[in-house]
C-alpha positions, 0 to 999 in steps of 0.5 A: 198308516195309510191316509184315509180315502176322504183325505186323498180325495180332498187333496186331489180336489184342493189341487184343482180348486183354487183356479175355479175359486178364483173365477167362481168364488169360494162356492159349491159351484167351484167345488163341483168344477174342481171335482169334475176336473180331477174326475171324482164321482159325487160320492167320492166328493161327498166323502171328501167334503161333506159340508161342501166348499167350506170343508176346503177352507181348513185344508187350504189354510193348513197347506199354507201353514205347511208351506210356511214351515217348510220355507222357515227350515231354509232360513237362519232365524237365529241370526235375525232380530226377533221382530225379523223372525216374526216378519219372515214367518208372515212373509213366507206364508203370503209368498207361498199363497201368491200363486193362489192369491185370488183363491185366498181373496175369495176364501176371505170373502167367504169367511167374512160371513157372520156364521163363519166367524168362529171358523175364521178365528180358529184358522188364523189362531192356528197359523199364529200358534204355529208361527210362535211354536216355530219360533220356540215360544215356551210361554204358558201364562197370559202371554201365550194367549196375548202373543197369538191374539196380537199376531192373529191381528197382524196376520189378518190386517196384512192379508187385507193389505196384500189383497189390495197390493199391486206393487212389484213383489208386494213391496208395499205389503212388506212395508206395511208388515214391518210397520205393524210389527214395529207397533207390536214391539213398541207395545211389548216394550210398553207392557214391560215398562208397566210391569215393574210399576204394577208390581210396585203398586201392588206392593204399596197396596199390600203395605198400606193394607197392613197398616190399615188392617194390622194383623192381630 
């Protein structure tokens, strides 16, 4: 099936847009400049992005996700500890966006508007979900949501550190990411320790209830 014209136009815009967003912010002015660069008419631009520059946020994030997934294909994830696998996913996504760092910064600023909160949450959740799926996560209970919520927080905070990082090869960001994932792993161990205790408490409550309210 051939790609829809709107998707083709949007892909062309996205190739030129990051450089303009780095200079003009994630704005309709940057969108207009990108459309002029790739020689799209106003009608074609409107078809590709009916909501203006905001429509490129999803495409920009999706491109980073796809680059991440492609990079993961070249890694031996099974040879890594679980925490290393999660770190690798977040790191390769950031590395894929390194050439577009200023555009990513501009998009993050644009997404900080209160009315864009749901969109920001959806995009980072989608990235977290794709990471867990790439790691063959099969959880379907509450862990499905908690894993993605926790990883969303790790991704968002690591991006904040990355934007402020001027160290060679972003080494400070990877140290920060290591620490965040370490905190998460400690929390998961704590939850695992609490689970038997919780089950024991529930059993004790059930026994006590039977004594207080004996069956008739």
